[in-house]
TIMI-418458 format. One record per residue (C-alpha): y, x, z; residue number from 0; residue in one letter. Coordinates in Angstrom, 3 decimals. Example, Ala and Ser with C-alpha at 12.3 -4.5 7.8 and 13.67 -1.06 7.14 Angstrom:
2
@y=-4.500 x=12.300 z=7.800 seq=0 type=A
@y=-1.060 x=13.670 z=7.140 seq=1 type=S
END
This chain:
307
@y=0.028 x=0.052 z=0.055 seq=0 type=X
@y=3.590 x=1.219 z=-0.751 seq=1 type=X
@y=5.523 x=2.920 z=2.114 seq=2 type=X
@y=8.470 x=0.767 z=2.152 seq=3 type=X
@y=9.660 x=-2.612 z=0.786 seq=4 type=X
@y=11.936 x=-0.661 z=-1.686 seq=5 type=X
@y=8.748 x=1.031 z=-3.113 seq=6 type=X
@y=7.203 x=-2.401 z=-3.428 seq=7 type=X
@y=10.132 x=-3.754 z=-5.222 seq=8 type=X
@y=10.159 x=-0.804 z=-7.437 seq=9 type=X
@y=6.764 x=-1.141 z=-8.619 seq=10 type=X
@y=7.191 x=-5.051 z=-9.030 seq=11 type=X
@y=10.164 x=-4.508 z=-11.028 seq=12 type=X
@y=8.605 x=-2.083 z=-13.367 seq=13 type=X
@y=5.654 x=-4.580 z=-14.105 seq=14 type=X
@y=8.202 x=-7.242 z=-14.879 seq=15 type=X
@y=9.884 x=-4.830 z=-17.435 seq=16 type=X
@y=6.543 x=-3.778 z=-18.960 seq=17 type=X
@y=5.549 x=-7.371 z=-19.591 seq=18 type=X
@y=9.184 x=-8.449 z=-20.549 seq=19 type=X
@y=9.111 x=-11.206 z=-17.976 seq=20 type=X
@y=12.410 x=-12.474 z=-16.567 seq=21 type=X
@y=13.182 x=-11.222 z=-13.089 seq=22 type=X
@y=13.051 x=-14.813 z=-11.393 seq=23 type=X
@y=12.177 x=-15.068 z=-7.829 seq=24 type=X
@y=8.791 x=-16.755 z=-8.747 seq=25 type=X
@y=7.796 x=-13.715 z=-11.222 seq=26 type=X
@y=8.929 x=-11.201 z=-8.637 seq=27 type=X
@y=6.997 x=-12.869 z=-5.685 seq=28 type=X
@y=3.928 x=-12.957 z=-7.993 seq=29 type=X
@y=3.783 x=-9.125 z=-8.585 seq=30 type=X
@y=5.004 x=-8.518 z=-4.883 seq=31 type=X
@y=1.878 x=-10.051 z=-3.770 seq=32 type=X
@y=-0.370 x=-8.246 z=-6.376 seq=33 type=X
@y=1.118 x=-4.962 z=-5.263 seq=34 type=X
@y=0.689 x=-5.603 z=-1.634 seq=35 type=X
@y=-2.481 x=-7.253 z=-1.706 seq=36 type=X
@y=-1.349 x=-9.759 z=0.712 seq=37 type=X
@y=-2.005 x=-13.629 z=0.478 seq=38 type=X
@y=1.064 x=-15.734 z=-0.756 seq=39 type=X
@y=2.250 x=-17.985 z=1.895 seq=40 type=X
@y=1.947 x=-21.934 z=1.331 seq=41 type=X
@y=4.533 x=-23.365 z=-0.721 seq=42 type=X
@y=7.597 x=-24.154 z=1.388 seq=43 type=X
@y=10.161 x=-26.804 z=0.607 seq=44 type=X
@y=13.094 x=-25.518 z=-1.477 seq=45 type=X
@y=15.717 x=-23.691 z=0.620 seq=46 type=X
@y=18.479 x=-25.466 z=-1.167 seq=47 type=X
@y=19.912 x=-28.895 z=-0.552 seq=48 type=X
@y=17.253 x=-31.015 z=1.218 seq=49 type=X
@y=16.630 x=-34.902 z=0.950 seq=50 type=X
@y=18.440 x=-35.563 z=4.254 seq=51 type=X
@y=21.513 x=-33.946 z=2.863 seq=52 type=X
@y=21.551 x=-35.876 z=-0.336 seq=53 type=X
@y=20.882 x=-39.137 z=1.586 seq=54 type=X
@y=23.959 x=-38.283 z=3.792 seq=55 type=X
@y=26.063 x=-37.717 z=0.715 seq=56 type=X
@y=24.986 x=-40.837 z=-0.774 seq=57 type=X
@y=25.852 x=-42.870 z=2.270 seq=58 type=X
@y=29.375 x=-41.338 z=2.514 seq=59 type=X
@y=29.999 x=-42.129 z=-1.360 seq=60 type=X
@y=28.569 x=-45.636 z=-1.018 seq=61 type=X
@y=30.866 x=-46.163 z=1.760 seq=62 type=X
@y=33.741 x=-45.217 z=-0.155 seq=63 type=X
@y=32.806 x=-47.223 z=-2.996 seq=64 type=X
@y=32.088 x=-50.364 z=-0.847 seq=65 type=X
@y=35.552 x=-49.933 z=0.946 seq=66 type=X
@y=37.329 x=-49.652 z=-2.412 seq=67 type=X
@y=35.559 x=-52.556 z=-4.020 seq=68 type=X
@y=36.241 x=-54.896 z=-0.984 seq=69 type=X
@y=39.837 x=-53.848 z=-1.032 seq=70 type=X
@y=40.083 x=-54.682 z=-4.758 seq=71 type=X
@y=38.445 x=-58.039 z=-4.368 seq=72 type=X
@y=40.436 x=-59.064 z=-1.190 seq=73 type=X
@y=43.781 x=-57.990 z=-2.946 seq=74 type=X
@y=42.902 x=-59.894 z=-5.925 seq=75 type=X
@y=42.189 x=-63.057 z=-3.947 seq=76 type=X
@y=45.417 x=-62.501 z=-2.027 seq=77 type=X
@y=47.511 x=-62.133 z=-5.045 seq=78 type=X
@y=46.107 x=-65.230 z=-6.503 seq=79 type=X
@y=46.927 x=-67.032 z=-3.221 seq=80 type=X
@y=50.536 x=-65.874 z=-3.185 seq=81 type=X
@y=51.085 x=-66.709 z=-6.883 seq=82 type=X
@y=49.813 x=-70.276 z=-6.330 seq=83 type=X
@y=52.041 x=-70.684 z=-3.200 seq=84 type=X
@y=55.159 x=-69.469 z=-5.326 seq=85 type=X
@y=54.300 x=-72.035 z=-7.986 seq=86 type=X
@y=54.017 x=-74.794 z=-5.203 seq=87 type=X
@y=57.483 x=-73.584 z=-3.837 seq=88 type=X
@y=59.256 x=-74.620 z=-6.952 seq=89 type=X
@y=57.772 x=-77.849 z=-6.909 seq=90 type=X
@y=58.764 x=-79.137 z=-3.493 seq=91 type=X
@y=62.009 x=-80.198 z=-1.987 seq=92 type=X
@y=61.630 x=-80.980 z=1.653 seq=93 type=X
@y=62.847 x=-77.970 z=3.979 seq=94 type=X
@y=59.985 x=-78.384 z=6.324 seq=95 type=X
@y=57.325 x=-77.957 z=3.525 seq=96 type=X
@y=59.155 x=-75.031 z=2.169 seq=97 type=X
@y=59.308 x=-73.333 z=5.469 seq=98 type=X
@y=55.446 x=-73.912 z=5.929 seq=99 type=X
@y=54.762 x=-72.541 z=2.406 seq=100 type=X
@y=56.955 x=-69.321 z=3.245 seq=101 type=X
@y=54.940 x=-68.922 z=6.494 seq=102 type=X
@y=51.801 x=-68.976 z=4.680 seq=103 type=X
@y=53.025 x=-66.224 z=2.174 seq=104 type=X
@y=54.213 x=-64.099 z=5.095 seq=105 type=X
@y=50.784 x=-64.549 z=6.727 seq=106 type=X
@y=49.115 x=-63.599 z=3.543 seq=107 type=X
@y=51.197 x=-60.430 z=2.990 seq=108 type=X
@y=50.726 x=-59.447 z=6.729 seq=109 type=X
@y=47.129 x=-59.749 z=6.218 seq=110 type=X
@y=47.208 x=-57.762 z=2.953 seq=111 type=X
@y=49.057 x=-54.860 z=4.742 seq=112 type=X
@y=46.563 x=-54.866 z=7.625 seq=113 type=X
@y=43.674 x=-54.800 z=5.162 seq=114 type=X
@y=45.166 x=-52.140 z=3.158 seq=115 type=X
@y=45.982 x=-50.004 z=6.346 seq=116 type=X
@y=42.490 x=-50.408 z=7.644 seq=117 type=X
@y=41.059 x=-49.451 z=4.229 seq=118 type=X
@y=43.341 x=-46.458 z=4.029 seq=119 type=X
@y=41.896 x=-45.285 z=7.577 seq=120 type=X
@y=38.221 x=-45.745 z=6.217 seq=121 type=X
@y=39.011 x=-43.843 z=3.012 seq=122 type=X
@y=40.715 x=-40.997 z=4.962 seq=123 type=X
@y=37.553 x=-40.855 z=7.077 seq=124 type=X
@y=35.460 x=-40.727 z=4.026 seq=125 type=X
@y=37.512 x=-38.130 z=2.515 seq=126 type=X
@y=37.056 x=-35.843 z=5.536 seq=127 type=X
@y=33.273 x=-36.478 z=5.478 seq=128 type=X
@y=33.143 x=-35.425 z=1.942 seq=129 type=X
@y=35.119 x=-32.197 z=2.677 seq=130 type=X
@y=32.791 x=-31.644 z=5.387 seq=131 type=X
@y=29.713 x=-32.106 z=3.266 seq=132 type=X
@y=31.431 x=-29.727 z=0.550 seq=133 type=X
@y=31.813 x=-27.049 z=3.120 seq=134 type=X
@y=28.283 x=-27.275 z=4.107 seq=135 type=X
@y=27.158 x=-27.046 z=0.567 seq=136 type=X
@y=29.302 x=-23.886 z=0.148 seq=137 type=X
@y=27.875 x=-22.295 z=3.296 seq=138 type=X
@y=24.251 x=-23.253 z=2.275 seq=139 type=X
@y=24.698 x=-21.654 z=-1.331 seq=140 type=X
@y=26.375 x=-18.633 z=0.349 seq=141 type=X
@y=23.304 x=-18.175 z=2.578 seq=142 type=X
@y=20.880 x=-18.555 z=-0.196 seq=143 type=X
@y=22.315 x=-15.711 z=-2.253 seq=144 type=X
@y=23.632 x=-13.332 z=0.401 seq=145 type=X
@y=21.991 x=-11.148 z=3.033 seq=146 type=X
@y=22.522 x=-12.159 z=6.526 seq=147 type=X
@y=22.828 x=-8.672 z=7.983 seq=148 type=X
@y=25.519 x=-7.100 z=5.757 seq=149 type=X
@y=27.066 x=-10.095 z=3.847 seq=150 type=X
@y=26.157 x=-8.328 z=0.447 seq=151 type=X
@y=24.383 x=-10.489 z=-2.061 seq=152 type=X
@y=20.494 x=-10.527 z=-1.886 seq=153 type=X
@y=18.031 x=-10.251 z=-4.547 seq=154 type=X
@y=18.295 x=-13.833 z=-5.468 seq=155 type=X
@y=22.075 x=-13.329 z=-5.875 seq=156 type=X
@y=21.527 x=-10.274 z=-7.661 seq=157 type=X
@y=19.426 x=-11.984 z=-10.278 seq=158 type=X
@y=22.108 x=-14.517 z=-10.931 seq=159 type=X
@y=25.080 x=-12.250 z=-11.015 seq=160 type=X
@y=23.424 x=-9.465 z=-13.059 seq=161 type=X
@y=22.239 x=-11.693 z=-15.499 seq=162 type=X
@y=25.590 x=-13.361 z=-16.005 seq=163 type=X
@y=27.412 x=-9.796 z=-16.327 seq=164 type=X
@y=24.683 x=-8.654 z=-18.902 seq=165 type=X
@y=25.122 x=-11.675 z=-21.104 seq=166 type=X
@y=28.997 x=-11.454 z=-20.741 seq=167 type=X
@y=28.947 x=-7.797 z=-21.943 seq=168 type=X
@y=26.568 x=-8.490 z=-24.668 seq=169 type=X
@y=28.549 x=-11.305 z=-26.092 seq=170 type=X
@y=31.996 x=-9.661 z=-25.664 seq=171 type=X
@y=30.508 x=-6.140 z=-26.669 seq=172 type=X
@y=31.856 x=-4.837 z=-23.327 seq=173 type=X
@y=30.694 x=-2.181 z=-20.938 seq=174 type=X
@y=28.548 x=-2.725 z=-17.976 seq=175 type=X
@y=27.441 x=-0.129 z=-15.469 seq=176 type=X
@y=25.193 x=-0.352 z=-12.316 seq=177 type=X
@y=24.918 x=2.010 z=-9.429 seq=178 type=X
@y=21.820 x=1.933 z=-7.161 seq=179 type=X
@y=22.459 x=3.943 z=-4.026 seq=180 type=X
@y=20.782 x=4.492 z=-0.698 seq=181 type=X
@y=21.739 x=5.756 z=2.549 seq=182 type=X
@y=20.509 x=9.334 z=3.146 seq=183 type=X
@y=18.034 x=9.948 z=6.149 seq=184 type=X
@y=18.092 x=6.265 z=6.986 seq=185 type=X
@y=14.522 x=6.475 z=8.359 seq=186 type=X
@y=15.841 x=8.947 z=10.882 seq=187 type=X
@y=18.545 x=6.550 z=12.041 seq=188 type=X
@y=16.120 x=3.739 z=12.438 seq=189 type=X
@y=13.775 x=6.082 z=14.611 seq=190 type=X
@y=16.844 x=7.447 z=16.684 seq=191 type=X
@y=18.741 x=4.073 z=17.199 seq=192 type=X
@y=16.035 x=1.260 z=16.467 seq=193 type=X
@y=16.361 x=-1.421 z=13.887 seq=194 type=X
@y=19.258 x=-3.482 z=15.292 seq=195 type=X
@y=21.677 x=-0.630 z=15.845 seq=196 type=X
@y=20.722 x=1.228 z=12.565 seq=197 type=X
@y=21.767 x=-2.113 z=10.807 seq=198 type=X
@y=25.372 x=-1.299 z=11.960 seq=199 type=X
@y=25.138 x=1.667 z=9.637 seq=200 type=X
@y=24.403 x=-0.518 z=6.824 seq=201 type=X
@y=27.315 x=-3.003 z=7.638 seq=202 type=X
@y=29.414 x=0.045 z=7.788 seq=203 type=X
@y=28.543 x=1.142 z=4.414 seq=204 type=X
@y=29.352 x=-2.427 z=2.881 seq=205 type=X
@y=32.588 x=-2.451 z=4.464 seq=206 type=X
@y=33.724 x=0.995 z=3.171 seq=207 type=X
@y=32.150 x=0.021 z=-0.314 seq=208 type=X
@y=34.364 x=-3.048 z=-0.460 seq=209 type=X
@y=37.448 x=-0.935 z=-0.091 seq=210 type=X
@y=36.735 x=0.926 z=-3.270 seq=211 type=X
@y=35.408 x=-2.014 z=-5.288 seq=212 type=X
@y=37.517 x=-4.455 z=-7.491 seq=213 type=X
@y=37.278 x=-8.134 z=-7.115 seq=214 type=X
@y=35.223 x=-8.368 z=-10.295 seq=215 type=X
@y=32.339 x=-5.888 z=-8.739 seq=216 type=X
@y=29.493 x=-7.002 z=-6.869 seq=217 type=X
@y=27.346 x=-5.448 z=-4.125 seq=218 type=X
@y=23.707 x=-6.389 z=-3.706 seq=219 type=X
@y=21.324 x=-5.381 z=-0.798 seq=220 type=X
@y=18.498 x=-4.144 z=-3.158 seq=221 type=X
@y=16.049 x=-2.727 z=-0.438 seq=222 type=X
@y=16.038 x=-1.719 z=3.210 seq=223 type=X
@y=18.711 x=0.854 z=2.863 seq=224 type=X
@y=19.448 x=0.573 z=-0.884 seq=225 type=X
@y=22.351 x=-1.171 z=-2.438 seq=226 type=X
@y=23.095 x=-2.004 z=-5.971 seq=227 type=X
@y=26.675 x=-2.071 z=-7.397 seq=228 type=X
@y=27.448 x=-4.202 z=-10.427 seq=229 type=X
@y=30.588 x=-2.747 z=-12.089 seq=230 type=X
@y=31.669 x=-4.874 z=-15.263 seq=231 type=X
@y=33.913 x=-3.266 z=-17.845 seq=232 type=X
@y=33.018 x=0.342 z=-16.480 seq=233 type=X
@y=31.352 x=3.384 z=-18.157 seq=234 type=X
@y=29.588 x=6.294 z=-16.631 seq=235 type=X
@y=32.520 x=8.204 z=-15.874 seq=236 type=X
@y=34.241 x=5.333 z=-14.158 seq=237 type=X
@y=31.079 x=4.408 z=-12.171 seq=238 type=X
@y=30.830 x=8.041 z=-10.928 seq=239 type=X
@y=34.509 x=7.927 z=-9.789 seq=240 type=X
@y=33.620 x=4.929 z=-7.666 seq=241 type=X
@y=30.660 x=6.655 z=-6.060 seq=242 type=X
@y=32.721 x=9.884 z=-5.448 seq=243 type=X
@y=35.513 x=7.880 z=-4.019 seq=244 type=X
@y=32.940 x=6.001 z=-1.857 seq=245 type=X
@y=31.299 x=9.295 z=-0.692 seq=246 type=X
@y=34.581 x=10.784 z=0.210 seq=247 type=X
@y=35.778 x=7.708 z=2.444 seq=248 type=X
@y=32.374 x=7.621 z=4.141 seq=249 type=X
@y=32.771 x=11.376 z=5.100 seq=250 type=X
@y=36.216 x=10.745 z=6.485 seq=251 type=X
@y=35.130 x=7.414 z=8.196 seq=252 type=X
@y=32.536 x=8.338 z=10.822 seq=253 type=X
@y=31.323 x=5.700 z=13.207 seq=254 type=X
@y=29.757 x=5.727 z=16.746 seq=255 type=X
@y=26.297 x=4.460 z=17.513 seq=256 type=X
@y=25.144 x=4.617 z=21.169 seq=257 type=X
@y=28.185 x=6.866 z=21.740 seq=258 type=X
@y=26.924 x=9.278 z=19.182 seq=259 type=X
@y=29.042 x=10.110 z=16.193 seq=260 type=X
@y=27.327 x=9.403 z=12.818 seq=261 type=X
@y=28.747 x=10.322 z=9.363 seq=262 type=X
@y=26.723 x=8.839 z=6.595 seq=263 type=X
@y=26.162 x=10.197 z=3.099 seq=264 type=X
@y=24.737 x=8.284 z=0.027 seq=265 type=X
@y=22.712 x=9.206 z=-3.017 seq=266 type=X
@y=22.933 x=7.257 z=-6.260 seq=267 type=X
@y=21.617 x=6.597 z=-9.682 seq=268 type=X
@y=23.871 x=5.379 z=-12.340 seq=269 type=X
@y=22.998 x=3.407 z=-15.432 seq=270 type=X
@y=25.105 x=2.139 z=-18.169 seq=271 type=X
@y=23.802 x=-0.768 z=-20.170 seq=272 type=X
@y=22.842 x=0.002 z=-23.816 seq=273 type=X
@y=23.110 x=-2.630 z=-26.471 seq=274 type=X
@y=20.818 x=-5.553 z=-26.023 seq=275 type=X
@y=19.077 x=-4.018 z=-22.996 seq=276 type=X
@y=17.315 x=-6.453 z=-20.741 seq=277 type=X
@y=18.224 x=-6.800 z=-17.007 seq=278 type=X
@y=15.253 x=-5.417 z=-15.506 seq=279 type=X
@y=15.031 x=-2.533 z=-17.921 seq=280 type=X
@y=18.657 x=-1.476 z=-16.777 seq=281 type=X
@y=17.765 x=-1.756 z=-13.131 seq=282 type=X
@y=14.660 x=0.263 z=-13.619 seq=283 type=X
@y=16.739 x=3.045 z=-15.236 seq=284 type=X
@y=19.222 x=3.162 z=-12.436 seq=285 type=X
@y=16.222 x=3.149 z=-9.982 seq=286 type=X
@y=14.511 x=6.157 z=-11.576 seq=287 type=X
@y=17.883 x=8.010 z=-11.540 seq=288 type=X
@y=18.174 x=7.159 z=-7.883 seq=289 type=X
@y=14.561 x=8.680 z=-7.446 seq=290 type=X
@y=15.726 x=11.943 z=-8.906 seq=291 type=X
@y=18.877 x=12.038 z=-7.007 seq=292 type=X
@y=17.023 x=11.699 z=-3.737 seq=293 type=X
@y=14.601 x=14.344 z=-4.732 seq=294 type=X
@y=17.613 x=16.883 z=-5.052 seq=295 type=X
@y=18.600 x=16.318 z=-1.541 seq=296 type=X
@y=21.482 x=14.488 z=0.139 seq=297 type=X
@y=24.679 x=13.253 z=-1.325 seq=298 type=X
@y=23.434 x=13.559 z=-4.857 seq=299 type=X
@y=24.382 x=11.420 z=-7.867 seq=300 type=X
@y=22.230 x=11.232 z=-11.048 seq=301 type=X
@y=22.892 x=9.623 z=-14.362 seq=302 type=X
@y=19.980 x=7.599 z=-15.972 seq=303 type=X
@y=18.467 x=8.661 z=-19.236 seq=304 type=X
@y=19.967 x=6.628 z=-22.185 seq=305 type=X
@y=18.154 x=3.408 z=-22.906 seq=306 type=X
END
């Protein structure tokens, strides 16, 4: 069995590339269990929006629809009643009857005002409920596509983002470069500080990385200590500049773990997409470049071979 989750992911990805299969979670899971020899878990319910949530959304929308419909029907009937009263008003001559009819009109308009105000309150409550549901959807989607520890995208988020950027670069004949990087000596950090505290090192890396990334760039937690940078409209030289800049800031931004000063470094593999290259083939080239970089020691950056 491979030594780490990153090794397992690497082998599974290579097999996907060999068979020209899309890197969907289902295909990845299939090769993952073939590589590890583990038994796939029983099918679980989709982690997306569940039936209870959909039912809650239907209930809120139906409530708004019912309130609006009732208001329209009520106002329509009240308007007809007022119109009829005004017609009768022109036909009568006695003051007492006129006063009585005016009273009826005033009562109808007062009732209409109260109904409209009540409906306004109900519709405002519905709007607030919909805003809450929208926020829950956004939080759910964020949780599905992002790593809980570091806040970077996860592998599922990578599949979506990288496929979109590859397609965009191919359609616009633009440039797209990815960088696969890892924290040097991370296994030593885990041995010295434990899993929980060593996780702070990963969080530190993500925070510093975001300081050198553009809004259009993306960061993915690819493995245990491995991260993938997706850099649209960037060539090899530009990607190397980003990693060199990141390396420099990491050297100047030490952190303390259990009162021990820690200065981390990274090694990285850089690959620029070539022509109509497939997503998984691009990632495999970056992965191989990272392998060679790590073999050369710490704080090494290697370019992938051309596609």
